[in-house]
Structure formats: C-alpha cells, structure tokens
VOPAGU-2260 file (C-alpha; in pm, 1 decimal, decimal comma):
REM VOPAGU-2260
SITE   aa  ch    i         X         Y         Z
SITE  UNK   A    0   -1523,0   10039,7    2998,1
SITE  UNK   A    1   -1475,8    9731,7    3217,4
SITE  UNK   A    2   -1793,0    9815,9    3414,8
SITE  UNK   A    3   -1992,6    9854,5    3090,5
SITE  UNK   A    4   -1863,7    9520,9    2967,6
SITE  UNK   A    5   -1970,8    9335,7    3290,7
SITE  UNK   A    6   -2316,1    9500,1    3298,6
SITE  UNK   A    7   -2394,8    9420,0    2933,9
SITE  UNK   A    8   -2283,4    9063,9    2989,9
SITE  UNK   A    9   -2522,6    9021,3    3283,3
SITE  UNK   A   10   -2823,8    9184,0    3109,9
SITE  UNK   A   11   -2775,9    8997,3    2783,8
SITE  UNK   A   12   -2770,3    8667,7    2980,7
SITE  UNK   A   13   -3105,1    8754,6    3136,9
SITE  UNK   A   14   -3256,2    8837,8    2796,9
SITE  UNK   A   15   -3113,6    8518,4    2659,2
SITE  UNK   A   16   -3267,6    8327,1    2950,7
SITE  UNK   A   17   -3613,4    8490,6    2877,0
SITE  UNK   A   18   -3613,8    8716,2    3183,7
SITE  UNK   A   19   -3769,3    9061,9    3130,6
SITE  UNK   A   20   -3569,9    9361,8    3249,2
SITE  UNK   A   21   -3729,1    9590,0    3504,0
SITE  UNK   A   22   -3728,7    9969,6    3437,7
SITE  UNK   A   23   -3459,8   10027,0    3704,5
SITE  UNK   A   24   -3220,7    9790,1    3533,5
SITE  UNK   A   25   -3290,8    9951,7    3194,8
SITE  UNK   A   26   -3216,2   10298,7    3345,5
SITE  UNK   A   27   -2894,5   10172,5    3502,5
SITE  UNK   A   28   -2780,2   10023,0    3169,2
SITE  UNK   A   29   -2848,6   10350,0    2984,6
SITE  UNK   A   30   -2652,3   10550,0    3245,9
SITE  UNK   A   31   -2351,3   10318,0    3217,4
SITE  UNK   A   32   -2363,2   10340,1    2834,9
SITE  UNK   A   33   -2376,5   10721,3    2842,7
SITE  UNK   A   34   -2088,7   10732,3    3088,4
SITE  UNK   A   35   -1886,7   10502,8    2859,6
SITE  UNK   A   36   -1948,2   10733,1    2563,4
SITE  UNK   A   37   -1829,4   11032,1    2761,2
SITE  UNK   A   38   -1517,8   10847,2    2875,8
SITE  UNK   A   39   -1448,8   10739,4    2517,2
SITE  UNK   A   40   -1463,7   11101,5    2403,3
SITE  UNK   A   41   -1204,5   11199,3    2664,7
SITE  UNK   A   42    -967,4   10910,6    2572,7
SITE  UNK   A   43   -1001,4   10994,2    2201,0
SITE  UNK   A   44    -894,1   11353,0    2270,0
SITE  UNK   A   45    -590,4   11241,6    2463,7
SITE  UNK   A   46    -504,8   11000,7    2185,2
SITE  UNK   A   47    -535,0   11270,0    1918,7
SITE  UNK   A   48    -313,6   11508,7    2120,4
SITE  UNK   A   49     -58,1   11229,8    2181,2
SITE  UNK   A   50     -53,2   11149,5    1811,9
SITE  UNK   A   51      -4,4   11516,0    1727,9
SITE  UNK   A   52     295,6   11544,6    1971,3
SITE  UNK   A   53     449,5   11216,7    1845,2
SITE  UNK   A   54     420,3   11337,1    1486,0
SITE  UNK   A   55     603,7   11658,4    1569,4
SITE  UNK   A   56     880,3   11469,6    1748,5
SITE  UNK   A   57     906,8   11224,6    1458,0
SITE  UNK   A   58     941,9   11510,3    1208,6
SITE  UNK   A   59    1209,1   11672,2    1428,0
SITE  UNK   A   60    1401,1   11342,1    1455,1
SITE  UNK   A   61    1383,2   11294,9    1077,2
SITE  UNK   A   62    1521,7   11649,2    1028,7
SITE  UNK   A   63    1805,9   11588,2    1273,0
SITE  UNK   A   64    1882,8   11256,1    1103,9
SITE  UNK   A   65    1902,3   11428,1     765,3
SITE  UNK   A   66    2134,3   11693,3     911,9
SITE  UNK   A   67    2357,0   11423,4    1060,6
SITE  UNK   A   68    2367,2   11240,0     727,1
SITE  UNK   A   69    2461,8   11564,7     551,7
SITE  UNK   A   70    2738,7   11635,1     804,5
SITE  UNK   A   71    2870,1   11281,7     760,4
SITE  UNK   A   72    2863,0   11321,7     382,6
SITE  UNK   A   73    3058,9   11647,9     402,3
SITE  UNK   A   74    3305,0   11490,4     645,5
SITE  UNK   A   75    3359,8   11199,4     408,0
SITE  UNK   A   76    3411,5   11444,2     121,2
SITE  UNK   A   77    3668,5   11637,9     322,2
SITE  UNK   A   78    3845,1   11311,1     415,3
SITE  UNK   A   79    3858,7   11208,8      48,4
SITE  UNK   A   80    3989,7   11552,2     -52,7
SITE  UNK   A   81    4265,0   11528,3     209,8
SITE  UNK   A   82    4339,9   11166,0     118,4
SITE  UNK   A   83    4356,0   11239,8    -253,9
SITE  UNK   A   84    4588,0   11540,0    -208,7
SITE  UNK   A   85    4810,7   11398,3      64,1
SITE  UNK   A   86    5166,0   11283,8      -8,5
SITE  UNK   A   87    5094,4   10958,2     176,5
SITE  UNK   A   88    4873,3   10677,0      60,5
SITE  UNK   A   89    4555,0   10684,6     273,1
SITE  UNK   A   90    4369,0   10355,8     304,3
SITE  UNK   A   91    4093,5   10167,7     488,7
SITE  UNK   A   92    4048,6    9794,0     533,2
SITE  UNK   A   93    3774,8    9583,7     688,1
SITE  UNK   A   94    3816,6    9336,7     974,9
SITE  UNK   A   95    3950,9    9079,6     724,6
SITE  UNK   A   96    4217,7    9321,8     597,9
SITE  UNK   A   97    4045,4    9368,0     259,8
SITE  UNK   A   98    4074,8    9719,3     116,3
SITE  UNK   A   99    3755,6    9925,0     141,3
SITE  UNK   A  100    3921,0   10250,0      37,0
SITE  UNK   A  101    4250,0   10349,5    -127,7
SITE  UNK   A  102    4350,1   10705,6    -215,5
SITE  UNK   A  103    4478,3   10775,3    -569,8
SITE  UNK   A  104    4834,4   10820,8    -435,0
SITE  UNK   A  105    4862,9   10439,9    -431,8
SITE  UNK   A  106    4908,9   10445,1    -809,7
SITE  UNK   A  107    5210,3   10675,2    -773,4
SITE  UNK   A  108    5362,7   10458,6    -498,5
SITE  UNK   A  109    5276,2   10101,6    -606,8
SITE  UNK   A  110    5142,9   10141,0    -963,4
SITE  UNK   A  111    4791,3   10013,7    -878,7
SITE  UNK   A  112    4471,4   10212,8    -931,9
SITE  UNK   A  113    4237,9   10228,2    -628,1
SITE  UNK   A  114    3972,6   10017,3    -806,6
SITE  UNK   A  115    4229,6    9738,8    -852,4
SITE  UNK   A  116    4259,9    9710,0    -472,6
SITE  UNK   A  117    3924,4    9800,8    -315,8
SITE  UNK   A  118    3722,3    9487,6    -243,0
SITE  UNK   A  119    3976,1    9273,4    -430,0
SITE  UNK   A  120    4298,5    9254,8    -233,9
SITE  UNK   A  121    4409,7    9211,7     123,8
SITE  UNK   A  122    4668,9    9458,1     250,7
SITE  UNK   A  123    4921,7    9175,1     286,0
SITE  UNK   A  124    4873,2    9056,4     -74,1
SITE  UNK   A  125    5116,2    9327,6    -187,6
SITE  UNK   A  126    5397,4    9223,9      48,1
SITE  UNK   A  127    5707,1    9055,5     -94,3
SITE  UNK   A  128    5670,1    8673,4     -98,3
SITE  UNK   A  129    5952,2    8613,7     148,8
SITE  UNK   A  130    5794,4    8843,8     411,1
SITE  UNK   A  131    5423,5    8799,3     337,4
SITE  UNK   A  132    5335,1    8520,2     579,5
SITE  UNK   A  133    5531,6    8661,7     869,0
SITE  UNK   A  134    5381,8    9009,9     822,8
SITE  UNK   A  135    5030,1    8869,5     774,5
SITE  UNK   A  136    5053,6    8702,0    1116,8
SITE  UNK   A  137    5184,6    9022,1    1268,8
SITE  UNK   A  138    4893,6    9221,9    1119,9
SITE  UNK   A  139    4625,9    8988,9    1257,6
SITE  UNK   A  140    4792,6    8986,3    1597,8
SITE  UNK   A  141    4751,6    9365,3    1603,1
SITE  UNK   A  142    4390,5    9326,7    1478,5
SITE  UNK   A  143    4314,8    9082,7    1763,9
SITE  UNK   A  144    4444,2    9332,3    2021,7
SITE  UNK   A  145    4274,3    9627,6    1843,8
SITE  UNK   A  146    4612,7    9794,6    1861,7
SITE  UNK   A  147    4770,7   10055,9    1639,5
SITE  UNK   A  148    5029,6   10033,5    1365,0
SITE  UNK   A  149    5327,6   10254,6    1451,3
SITE  UNK   A  150    5619,1   10277,3    1205,5
SITE  UNK   A  151    5534,0    9933,1    1070,7
SITE  UNK   A  152    5801,0    9881,6     802,2
SITE  UNK   A  153    5705,3    9644,2     519,2
SITE  UNK   A  154    5842,5    9558,5     175,9
SITE  UNK   A  155    5594,4    9553,9    -114,4
SITE  UNK   A  156    5601,8    9447,9    -479,1
SITE  UNK   A  157    5529,6    9734,0    -722,2
SITE  UNK   A  158    5308,8    9656,1   -1019,1
SITE  UNK   A  159    5621,0    9671,1   -1235,6
SITE  UNK   A  160    5794,8    9415,0   -1010,3
SITE  UNK   A  161    6028,5    9650,4    -823,4
SITE  UNK   A  162    6052,5    9651,6    -443,3
SITE  UNK   A  163    5899,4    9942,4    -248,5
SITE  UNK   A  164    5946,1    9991,4     125,2
SITE  UNK   A  165    5653,7   10147,5     311,1
SITE  UNK   A  166    5620,3   10280,4     665,0
SITE  UNK   A  167    5266,4   10211,6     786,7
SITE  UNK   A  168    5069,1   10391,2    1055,6
SITE  UNK   A  169    4707,8   10306,0    1136,0
SITE  UNK   A  170    4439,2   10286,8    1403,8
SITE  UNK   A  171    4132,6   10067,1    1452,8
SITE  UNK   A  172    3774,9   10157,2    1348,7
SITE  UNK   A  173    3523,5   10042,2    1614,5
SITE  UNK   A  174    3143,3   10044,6    1634,0
SITE  UNK   A  175    2950,5   10182,6    1934,9
SITE  UNK   A  176    2986,6    9850,4    2113,9
SITE  UNK   A  177    3364,5    9839,9    2061,5
SITE  UNK   A  178    3357,6    9572,2    1792,0
SITE  UNK   A  179    3632,2    9593,7    1528,9
SITE  UNK   A  180    3505,6    9714,0    1189,5
SITE  UNK   A  181    3845,0    9761,8    1029,5
SITE  UNK   A  182    4145,4    9992,3    1017,4
SITE  UNK   A  183    4225,2   10333,0     871,2
SITE  UNK   A  184    4579,6   10452,8     812,4
SITE  UNK   A  185    4848,5   10590,5     585,8
SITE  UNK   A  186    5159,4   10453,6     413,7
SITE  UNK   A  187    5473,1   10656,7     342,8
SITE  UNK   A  188    5725,2   10556,1      77,1
SITE  UNK   A  189    6060,0   10512,3     259,3
SITE  UNK   A  190    6238,5   10321,5     -17,3
SITE  UNK   A  191    6516,0   10579,0     -62,8
SITE  UNK   A  192    6568,3   10607,2     310,2
SITE  UNK   A  193    6577,8   10228,5     343,9
SITE  UNK   A  194    6828,4   10197,1      60,0
SITE  UNK   A  195    7041,7   10469,2     215,2
SITE  UNK   A  196    7032,9   10281,9     546,2
SITE  UNK   A  197    7125,2    9957,1     369,8
SITE  UNK   A  198    7413,9   10133,1     194,3
SITE  UNK   A  199    7525,8   10273,3     530,1
SITE  UNK   A  200    7505,6    9924,4     681,1
SITE  UNK   A  201    7714,5    9783,8     394,8
SITE  UNK   A  202    7962,0   10068,1     430,6
SITE  UNK   A  203    7976,3   10007,6     806,0
SITE  UNK   A  204    8043,2    9637,3     746,0
SITE  UNK   A  205    8322,5    9727,2     503,6
SITE  UNK   A  206    8465,8    9975,1     752,1
SITE  UNK   A  207    8454,5    9711,4    1025,6
SITE  UNK   A  208    8639,7    9471,0     797,0
SITE  UNK   A  209    8901,9    9735,4     723,0
SITE  UNK   A  210    8919,3    9818,8    1092,5
SITE  UNK   A  211    8977,7    9455,4    1188,4
SITE  UNK   A  212    9236,8    9425,2     915,4
SITE  UNK   A  213    9399,5    9749,8    1029,8
SITE  UNK   A  214    9404,2    9624,6    1389,1
SITE  UNK   A  215    9573,2    9305,6    1268,6
SITE  UNK   A  216    9827,6    9509,2    1073,6
SITE  UNK   A  217    9885,8    9735,0    1373,8
SITE  UNK   A  218    9944,4    9429,9    1593,4
SITE  UNK   A  219   10184,3    9285,7    1338,7
SITE  UNK   A  220   10368,9    9616,0    1297,3
SITE  UNK   A  221   10367,6    9673,5    1673,3
SITE  UNK   A  222   10527,4    9334,1    1725,8
SITE  UNK   A  223   10785,1    9414,9    1458,4
SITE  UNK   A  224   10848,2    9760,6    1608,0
SITE  UNK   A  225   10881,3    9606,1    1953,8
SITE  UNK   A  226   11152,5    9377,7    1822,9
SITE  UNK   A  227   11321,5    9665,5    1638,2
SITE  UNK   A  228   11288,4    9890,0    1941,9
SITE  UNK   A  229   11444,4    9624,3    2161,2
SITE  UNK   A  230   11731,3    9593,4    1916,4
SITE  UNK   A  231   11766,7    9973,3    1910,4
SITE  UNK   A  232   11773,6    9980,0    2289,1
SITE  UNK   A  233   12045,4    9716,8    2287,4
SITE  UNK   A  234   12237,3    9912,8    2024,8
SITE  UNK   A  235   12186,5   10236,4    2218,8
SITE  UNK   A  236   12313,4   10068,5    2533,5
SITE  UNK   A  237   12618,1    9941,8    2346,8
SITE  UNK   A  238   12669,1   10292,8    2208,2
SITE  UNK   A  239   12637,1   10446,3    2554,3
SITE  UNK   A  240   12876,1   10189,2    2696,6
SITE  UNK   A  241   13117,6   10252,7    2411,0
SITE  UNK   A  242   13096,7   10631,3    2455,9
SITE  UNK   A  243   13147,7   10593,5    2830,7
SITE  UNK   A  244   13450,9   10367,4    2782,6
SITE  UNK   A  245   13604,0   10590,2    2515,0
SITE  UNK   A  246   13535,1   10900,5    2723,3
SITE  UNK   A  247   13710,5   10744,7    3018,9
SITE  UNK   A  248   14003,7   10657,0    2793,7
SITE  UNK   A  249   14015,5   11018,8    2674,3
SITE  UNK   A  250   14007,5   11170,1    3021,5
SITE  UNK   A  251   14349,8   11045,0    3130,7
SITE  UNK   A  252   14549,1   11172,4    2828,3
SITE  UNK   A  253   14351,9   11497,1    2833,8
SITE  UNK   A  254   14429,3   11548,2    3201,6
SITE  UNK   A  255   14797,2   11473,3    3132,8
SITE  UNK   A  256   14798,9   11712,9    2835,2
SITE  UNK   A  257   14638,8   11980,7    3048,2
SITE  UNK   A  258   14904,5   11939,2    3317,4
SITE  UNK   A  259   15195,0   11960,8    3068,0
SITE  UNK   A  260   15041,5   12270,9    2909,6
SITE  UNK   A  261   15012,7   12438,0    3250,3
SITE  UNK   A  262   15380,4   12350,9    3322,4
SITE  UNK   A  263   15487,8   12497,1    2989,8
SITE  UNK   A  264   15282,1   12811,7    3040,8
SITE  UNK   A  265   15418,1   12851,4    3393,9
SITE  UNK   A  266   15778,9   12837,0    3256,2
SITE  UNK   A  267   15870,2   12515,8    3436,4
SITE  UNK   A  268   16077,1   12397,6    3136,3
SITE  UNK   A  269   16216,5   12735,2    3048,8
SITE  UNK   A  270   16110,9   13073,0    2928,6
SITE  UNK   A  271   15879,1   13082,5    2619,4
SITE  UNK   A  272   15815,4   13364,4    2377,0
SITE  UNK   A  273   15484,7   13543,6    2323,3
SITE  UNK   A  274   15410,0   13364,9    1995,4
SITE  UNK   A  275   15465,7   13024,2    2151,6
SITE  UNK   A  276   15256,8   13129,5    2453,6
SITE  UNK   A  277   14966,5   13226,6    2225,4
SITE  UNK   A  278   14990,6   12892,3    2048,8
SITE  UNK   A  279   15002,9   12707,1    2379,6
SITE  UNK   A  280   14700,2   12908,0    2502,1
SITE  UNK   A  281   14510,5   12805,0    2187,7
SITE  UNK   A  282   14606,1   12441,7    2248,5
SITE  UNK   A  283   14494,6   12470,7    2612,0
SITE  UNK   A  284   14162,7   12617,5    2502,1
SITE  UNK   A  285   14098,7   12325,8    2264,5
SITE  UNK   A  286   14200,7   12075,4    2532,3
SITE  UNK   A  287   13950,4   12236,5    2769,8
SITE  UNK   A  288   13683,5   12223,6    2500,2
SITE  UNK   A  289   13756,7   11856,7    2433,2
SITE  UNK   A  290   13750,5   11785,1    2806,2
SITE  UNK   A  291   13404,7   11949,6    2834,0
SITE  UNK   A  292   13280,1   11744,3    2541,1
SITE  UNK   A  293   13407,2   11421,4    2698,7
SITE  UNK   A  294   13255,7   11521,4    3035,7
SITE  UNK   A  295   12920,5   11599,0    2871,9
SITE  UNK   A  296   12920,1   11271,1    2681,8
SITE  UNK   A  297   12989,4   11086,0    3004,8
SITE  UNK   A  298   12697,4   11264,4    3173,1
SITE  UNK   A  299   12465,4   11177,4    2883,2
SITE  UNK   A  300   12574,5   10812,9    2893,2
SITE  UNK   A  301   12515,1   10787,5    3266,5
SITE  UNK   A  302   12168,7   10945,4    3243,2
SITE  UNK   A  303   12062,6   10729,8    2946,4
SITE  UNK   A  304   12184,7   10411,6    3110,8
SITE  UNK   A  305   11998,3   10494,7    3431,9
SITE  UNK   A  306   12315,8   10458,0    3632,6
SITE  UNK   A  307   12306,2   10810,8    3766,5
SITE  UNK   A  308   12136,8   10877,8    4101,7
SITE  UNK   A  309   12035,0   11208,5    4253,6
SITE  UNK   A  310   12215,7   11303,3    4570,7
SITE  UNK   A  311   11948,1   11524,0    4721,4
SITE  UNK   A  312   12024,5   11774,0    4993,7
SITE  UNK   A  313   11885,0   12099,4    5121,8
SITE  UNK   A  314   11993,5   12371,8    4876,9
SITE  UNK   A  315   11943,0   12748,3    4898,2
SITE  UNK   A  316   11888,2   12805,5    4525,9
SITE  UNK   A  317   11903,2   13184,9    4566,6
SITE  UNK   A  318   12255,1   13158,8    4712,3
SITE  UNK   A  319   12352,6   12903,0    4446,4
SITE  UNK   A  320   12252,8   13144,4    4167,6
SITE  UNK   A  321   12456,4   13423,1    4328,6
SITE  UNK   A  322   12767,7   13198,1    4346,2
SITE  UNK   A  323   12738,9   13103,5    3978,9
SITE  UNK   A  324   12694,1   13466,7    3873,1
SITE  UNK   A  325   13001,2   13566,0    4075,6
SITE  UNK   A  326   13208,4   13294,0    3904,4
SITE  UNK   A  327   13108,4   13426,5    3560,3
SITE  UNK   A  328   13159,6   13793,4    3650,8
SITE  UNK   A  329   13455,6   13828,9    3412,2
SITE  UNK   A  330   13252,1   13694,6    3117,5
SITE  UNK   A  331   12997,5   13971,5    3168,1
SITE  UNK   A  332   13277,5   14229,7    3177,7
SITE  UNK   A  333   13445,0   14101,7    2859,8
SITE  UNK   A  334   13127,9   14153,3    2652,4
SITE  UNK   A  335   13005,6   14452,0    2856,2
SITE  UNK   A  336   12674,7   14268,3    2922,1
SITE  UNK   A  337   12443,0   14430,5    3173,2
SITE  UNK   A  338   12283,7   14199,2    3429,8
SITE  UNK   A  339   11943,3   14251,6    3586,4
SITE  UNK   A  340   11840,6   14030,5    3878,1
SITE  UNK   A  341   11493,1   13977,0    4018,3
SITE  UNK   A  342   11545,8   13740,2    4311,6
SITE  UNK   A  343   11383,7   13730,7    4656,2
SITE  UNK   A  344   11585,0   13837,7    4959,0
SITE  UNK   A  345   11475,1   13539,8    5167,9
SITE  UNK   A  346   11626,2   13194,0    5156,4
SITE  UNK   A  347   11462,0   12957,1    4905,9
SITE  UNK   A  348   11533,8   12607,9    5030,5
SITE  UNK   A  349   11471,6   12305,4    4808,6
SITE  UNK   A  350   11574,1   11937,9    4813,2
SITE  UNK   A  351   11781,9   11869,1    4502,9
SITE  UNK   A  352   12113,8   11741,7    4373,0
SITE  UNK   A  353   12326,7   12056,1    4412,7
SITE  UNK   A  354   12597,4   11958,1    4162,3
SITE  UNK   A  355   12346,6   11870,1    3892,5
SITE  UNK   A  356   12138,5   12181,7    3954,2
SITE  UNK   A  357   12457,7   12387,0    3932,2
SITE  UNK   A  358   12532,1   12228,1    3594,6
SITE  UNK   A  359   12185,1   12320,9    3465,9
SITE  UNK   A  360   12215,5   12686,3    3568,2
SITE  UNK   A  361   12574,5   12710,0    3430,9
SITE  UNK   A  362   12465,8   12562,4    3096,7
SITE  UNK   A  363   12175,3   12809,4    3066,7
SITE  UNK   A  364   12398,0   13101,6    3171,0
SITE  UNK   A  365   12675,8   12999,0    2927,5
SITE  UNK   A  366   12421,6   12990,1    2644,9
SITE  UNK   A  367   12282,0   13331,8    2739,2
SITE  UNK   A  368   12630,9   13488,0    2749,7
SITE  UNK   A  369   12733,9   13311,5    2428,1
SITE  UNK   A  370   12438,0   13440,5    2220,6
SITE  UNK   A  371   12401,1   13785,9    2377,6
SITE  UNK   A  372   12580,7   14046,3    2166,7
SITE  UNK   A  373   12837,0   14288,2    2313,4
SITE  UNK   A  374   12672,3   14553,6    2531,7
SITE  UNK   A  375   12359,6   14340,9    2542,2
SITE  UNK   A  376   12151,5   14247,2    2848,6
SITE  UNK   A  377   12066,3   13936,5    3048,2
SITE  UNK   A  378   11784,8   13916,5    3301,8
SITE  UNK   A  379   11761,5   13648,2    3572,5
SITE  UNK   A  380   11445,5   13594,6    3773,1
SITE  UNK   A  381   11383,9   13354,8    4060,9
SITE  UNK   A  382   11034,1   13293,9    4205,0
SITE  UNK   A  383   10930,6   13104,0    4515,1
SITE  UNK   A  384   10592,9   12955,8    4424,6
SITE  UNK   A  385   10364,5   12723,4    4614,3
SITE  UNK   A  386   10531,9   12382,5    4605,3
SITE  UNK   A  387   10789,3   12470,8    4338,9
SITE  UNK   A  388   11067,1   12708,9    4233,7
SITE  UNK   A  389   11069,0   12886,9    3896,7
SITE  UNK   A  390   11397,2   13000,8    3737,1
SITE  UNK   A  391   11409,2   13230,0    3429,0
SITE  UNK   A  392   11703,1   13360,4    3227,0
SITE  UNK   A  393   11633,4   13602,8    2943,7
SITE  UNK   A  394   11899,2   13707,5    2691,2
SITE  UNK   A  395   11894,1   13974,0    2419,2
SITE  UNK   A  396   12038,9   13746,7    2152,9
SITE  UNK   A  397   11908,1   13656,6    1804,3
SITE  UNK   A  398   11623,7   13442,9    1938,3
SITE  UNK   A  399   11492,2   13108,7    1815,9
SITE  UNK   A  400   11229,9   13049,9    1543,5
SITE  UNK   A  401   10907,6   12906,3    1689,7
SITE  UNK   A  402   10928,3   12583,5    1489,1
SITE  UNK   A  403   11263,2   12498,1    1652,3
SITE  UNK   A  404   11163,5   12560,1    2012,6
SITE  UNK   A  405   11148,5   12186,9    2086,8
SITE  UNK   A  406   11448,6   12075,5    1881,3
SITE  UNK   A  407   11696,2   12275,7    2086,1
SITE  UNK   A  408   11672,2   12012,2    2360,3
SITE  UNK   A  409   11782,6   11737,4    2117,3
SITE  UNK   A  410   12140,9   11615,1    2131,7
SITE  UNK   A  411   12392,7   11787,3    1901,4
SITE  UNK   A  412   12117,5   12016,0    1765,0
SITE  UNK   A  413   12208,0   12370,0    1656,8
SITE  UNK   A  414   11934,5   12610,9    1550,8
SITE  UNK   A  415   12111,6   12937,7    1481,6
SITE  UNK   A  416   12296,0   12984,5    1156,1
SITE  UNK   A  417   12592,2   13134,8    1340,3
SITE  UNK   A  418   12814,4   12856,4    1470,6
SITE  UNK   A  419   12913,7   12922,2    1830,3
SITE  UNK   A  420   13173,0   12729,9    2025,8
SITE  UNK   A  421   13018,9   12442,6    2218,9
SITE  UNK   A  422   12930,8   12074,5    2216,5
SITE  UNK   A  423   12557,9   12099,7    2152,0
SITE  UNK   A  424   12494,3   11886,9    2461,2
SITE  UNK   A  425   12440,0   12153,3    2726,8
SITE  UNK   A  426   12061,6   12192,7    2681,6
SITE  UNK   A  427   11991,3   11814,9    2642,2
SITE  UNK   A  428   12184,9   11751,3    2965,8
SITE  UNK   A  429   11993,5   12033,5    3139,6
SITE  UNK   A  430   11662,0   11880,3    3027,8
SITE  UNK   A  431   11762,4   11531,2    3144,5
SITE  UNK   A  432   11864,7   11667,1    3485,9
SITE  UNK   A  433   11539,8   11865,8    3525,6
SITE  UNK   A  434   11343,0   11555,0    3423,6
SITE  UNK   A  435   11523,8   11356,5    3692,1
SITE  UNK   A  436   11404,0   11620,8    3941,8
SITE  UNK   A  437   11041,3   11574,9    3816,4
SITE  UNK   A  438   11047,6   11929,5    3682,2
SITE  UNK   A  439   10985,9   12100,0    3346,4
SITE  UNK   A  440   11207,6   12306,6    3119,4
SITE  UNK   A  441   11110,4   12503,3    2809,1
SITE  UNK   A  442   11196,0   12808,7    2601,9
SITE  UNK   A  443   10993,1   13114,9    2505,2
SITE  UNK   A  444   11144,1   13294,1    2209,5
SITE  UNK   A  445   11081,5   13478,2    1886,1
SITE  UNK   A  446   11325,0   13512,6    1600,6
SITE  UNK   A  447   11524,8   13835,4    1653,0
SITE  UNK   A  448   11371,0   13905,9    1995,9
SITE  UNK   A  449   11596,0   13710,8    2232,4
SITE  UNK   A  450   11524,5   13389,2    2423,3
SITE  UNK   A  451   11386,7   13314,0    2767,5
SITE  UNK   A  452   11472,1   12974,7    2917,3
SITE  UNK   A  453   11254,7   12862,8    3208,8
SITE  UNK   A  454   11258,5   12564,8    3439,4
SITE  UNK   A  455   11049,9   12466,6    3740,6
SITE  UNK   A  456   11127,9   12197,5    3996,9
SITE  UNK   A  457   10937,4   12078,5    4305,6
SITE  UNK   A  458   11065,3   12217,0    4634,5
SITE  UNK   A  459   10995,2   11893,8    4824,7
SITE  UNK   A  460   11061,4   11618,4    4572,0
SITE  UNK   A  461   11165,5   11385,1    4852,6
SITE  UNK   A  462   11248,4   11440,2    5215,3
SITE  UNK   A  463   11599,4   11330,4    5312,3
SITE  UNK   A  464   11615,0   11022,2    5529,3
C-alpha cells in the first residue's frame, strides 16, 4: 500500500505539471494497482477471521461473567440465610464504620431493625456515652492497621435504654489491591456473662473485706491468746512447782510411815494378831499406792518443767525386758496369765536412759496385767529394725473404744468403766519419756478385743561422749 501511494503521488504530479505519461509508466501503474487490490483482499480476509475469533471470545467471556455473577448472587443469598438464622448478629461496615448490612438478629439484641442502622449509623454510635469516644479511637486504630477484632468487649445502649454487653469479632474486607473496603463480623450478647462476672467481682471484693477483717480479728485474738497462754504457762509452772514441793513434803512422812509399818509387821514392838496384821497390810498397801502417786507426780512435774535430763547409756533392751518380766513373775502366777514372748536371741543395744526406759516398760506391763482377766494371755514382742527398736505388748483385756485411743495418754484419764487401782499417770509418763527419746508411742485396740501398746525409739539417738 505504501508503494502504491508513492507511485500515484509521482504520476499525479506529472499530470498536474502537464507531462504526458509514456505507455511503460501507465503499465507499471496498473500493475501496482492490481497488486494493491490483491493485497487488500488478503488483509480483509484476515480481518474478517480475526473479527470472527474475537466475537467468539467475547461471547465466551460474557457467559463466564454471567456465571460468576450468578455464583456471587447465590453466595450472597447463602450468607444472608446464615446471617439471618444465626444466633449472633452478623454485620458489615464500610471504611468509615457505617453499617452496610445488619442481620435481623440485631432487633432481638439491641431493639433496632436493620433498616434503622444500614447507611444511617456508625458502629460506635450505639456504644454507651462514657465509652464511646475511647472505643471509637480503638476501632479506627484497628482499621488503620487492617487488623482483626478478637473478643472486643463493648457496652451498647439498647433502644429501650438498657445496657447490653457485646463481644465483637470481625475481619477486614479488602479489594484486589489490598485497599480497605470495610469490615465484616459478628456480635454475641454476653450481658448475662458480664453481669455474672461483675457479681463475682463484687462477691470477691466482699470476701476480701471479710478476709481482711477476719485476719485482723485473728491477730487480735492471737494476741489475746498469747497473753492468756503466757498466764497459763505461769500458772502451770506454779502448779508444777507446788506439786513438786508438796510431793517432796509427802515423801518424808510416807517413808517414815512405811518404816514403822514394816517394824510392826516384823514384830519389832511385839507379837500382833492376824486381824491386826491384815489391817496393817491394808495400810501398807495404801501407803505404797500413795507413794507411787507422789513419785509419779514428781516425775510429771520434772518433765513439764524441763528440769529432767536423759542419762543415756548403752542398754541391751532385750535383757532389760527379761529382767522386768522376771520381777513380775509372781503377778503372772497370781492371775494364771500365760506369757508369750517373741524376742530376738541376739543383743539389741541402744543408747537410752535405762531407768526411764524401765519405767515405761513397767507401766505398760502393769497395765497389761491389771486389765487382763484371770487365765488370760499377754504377748510381748521386740523387733530390731533399721535405726530403731519396736516394742509391743498385747493383752487380752476388755480393749479400748477407738474414739478414746488418744485420750488414754492424757493425765488422770480413765477410759474403762471398771475402776482399777492406779494413779492414771502411768501412760502419760510413758508418753513423755518416749517423747524425750524422740520416739513414738500409740495403742491399737478394739472394744472387747484387747489392747496392743507399741512404742519405737531410735537406736542411736546420741552417741555418748
């Protein structure tokens, strides 16, 4: 086409200038024109085919666009169905926080119909006046960062004026270039939960007040009890001192009475009849009982005052038990009590106060003999354990009710209905002595099934110097 244009321009100039064209030039012009026509036919065909292809593609694009619009319409319908049937209030706002959609649930939660909000109110317009400005700033800070709303608690004014607490969750809506178009989210009514939490907080505050007051009262009472306890300690010390002094005063006349009784019974002042001897024996028995009581009270006073000290030495406890049993052999015979022993044959050496330990074992044995009926049985067991010695004495007496198993170690406490001769101080003294040896003593018993008294003491409480 460019060649035809140049040729025509040259020939027309010649004609215009009055120059006749020669036959060769006319033939050349005709050939160029024919060639141009042929070329034009080819280009027209290509153009028609291109137009036909473009039309087909355009129709296909239009069809796909319609399909996409239909899919979007169905998606929006599904979203509205979900939003309208959900328990939460589903909403959308634009980049200025103006509502562009509100599900019908909003009327149930806040009393407003969707059309009263969409295009008319900002999301922060419903907030309570005292929180509105602060929450508005917080919302636009999230908008600026294109962040999400996660458990965003806000207080709103219901159409009827009541306060409704909502928990908001939402995410940004962006265009293809990432520009913020708005937000879509859901609000859940948490008013009841919030009120419950507030009630719990109030209750907690009240409890803290009561706790502080209770702590103050405890401090006051503790101070009072400390004073009372100190006074009781002073009184107890005076009592212990008094008992010790009185006991000492009793010992001398008792010892003298005992000596005179022995002289009378031995016939040193003349022969006495059987009736007088029986009466003197009864008097001697009561003197001995009174002497034991005084001795026990002295022991208790010494232990309570802390004046008593352990005189530790190496003791073969197995041999000690055998000596005590031999001393009480006649008591077993009188009541025809059978004795069963379970003691090791080897020496069991411990560091302890021998006299005090002897008193413990004698007290436990006296109790067992006292409460075991005639022709009953007593079992004694001695075990050498790692680091300690365990002593058991089991009688076949009436036993002790479970609820009294601790009281028997209290001073002057008697559990059994049957009154037996004794001071009621033997077991308390035994416990105090075992405690001084850093050991433990307890009873295992059932009413009517006998009693088992057990104590354990360390074998090496302290090495002798």
